[in-house]
N, C-alpha and C positions, 0 to 999 in steps of 0.2 A: 236359357234360363235367366231371368232378370235378377239384379241384386236384391230387390225387395222380396222376391219369392224364395230366397235361400233360407231365411230365418222363419221357421214356422211360428204361428201365433204372434206375429209382430205387425204393428200398425205403423212403424217408422222405418225409414231406410237404414241400412247397416252403418253408415258413416256417422249417424248421430249417437250420442251417449245413451247408454241404458239408464233406466230410472235410478238404479243404485249409484252409478257413476255421477249422475246429475246431483244426487243428494250429497255425495262426498265433496264434489266441487263447491256446491253451495255452502256446505259446512266450513270448508277451508276459507272461502272468501269471507264469510261472516266472522270467523275467528280472527282473520287478519284485520278486518275492519274494527272489531272490538279491541284488539291489541293496539291499534293505532289511536283509538279514542282514549284508552287507558294511559298510553304514553303521553298524549297531548295534555290530559288532565293532570298527570303526575308532574309534568314539567311546567305547570303554571299557565297553560293555554287559556283556561277559563278566566283566570285573573289578569290576563293581559301581560304576563311576564315573559312570553317568548319574544325574541327580538327579530325583526325582519332585517336582513342585511342591507336592503336598500335604504332603510330608515335609521340604521345604527349610526351612532356618533363615531366619527373617525377617532382612532386612538393612535397616539404616537409612542414610539418606543425610545426610551432614553438609553443611549449607549455611549461609552467612552473608549477611546483608543489610546494606548500607550505608544507614543511616537518612537520610543527607543527600543521597542520589542515587536511592534506590529510588522507583519509580512505585507507585501504589496497588495495581495487580495483583501486583507483586512483594511488597509488604507483606502482601498477602492470604495469602501462603503461610505466614506466621508463625502458630504456634498461638495461639488465643484472639483473633485479629484478624479481624474481619469486614470487609465492604465499607465500611460506614459509618465504622468506626474507622480503616481504612486511608486513606480520603479525608480524615478529620480530621487525620491525621498529616501528609499532604502539604500540606493547607491551612495548618496551623500552621507548617510549615517555610517556606512561601511568605510568610506574613504576618509572622511573628516572626523570621525568619532561620534559619540552619542550627542544628542541635543541637550544642552544644559538648561535651556529655557524654551518655552513655546515659540518665542519670537525668533529663535534660531532657525525655524523652518523657513524663514524668508531668505536664507542663504541658498535655498534650492531654486534653481531657475524655473520660473513659472509661478512662483508663489509670491504675490505682492500683498499689499495691505488689504485689498478687497477679498482675495481668496483666504488670507489668514483670518480675517474677521468672520468669514463664513464658517470655517472649520473649527475655530477656537472653542466654541461651546461643546464640541464633541471630543476634546482632548482631555485625557486623564491628567489630573494635577501632577506636576513634577515633584519629585522628592526634594527635600531641602538640599542645598548645595553642600552643606557639611556632611550630611548622610551619604551623599554621592562621593565626596572626597574620601570618606573612610573606606569605601568599597574598593 
């Protein structure tokens, strides 16, 4: 017996969807398409408000690091600072005490004027020396 002859009054093979199933699939596809169009319109697609990632302007994030409390992974986020140098900063702070000024970072082996100038914009301002002395 062939697969086509198993279903009486059928003009299509068994592996195709029945008419009811086809109607359900069509309805779901159309509903999904309609929902996509509604989302696109509600998010400004027709007005050109959606941003394509390839054409988006790059954005920079402004962050500051407190050199007297940052851990080495936090220091690693600074430009020109690798893992070894970040660990040296933390070791210097533990051995020689807190940094009183940003320029004190140059006491760390591997931080010269060029590296210091690269990371200085990312350093949190130091508290006044008088405030530090009271602590």
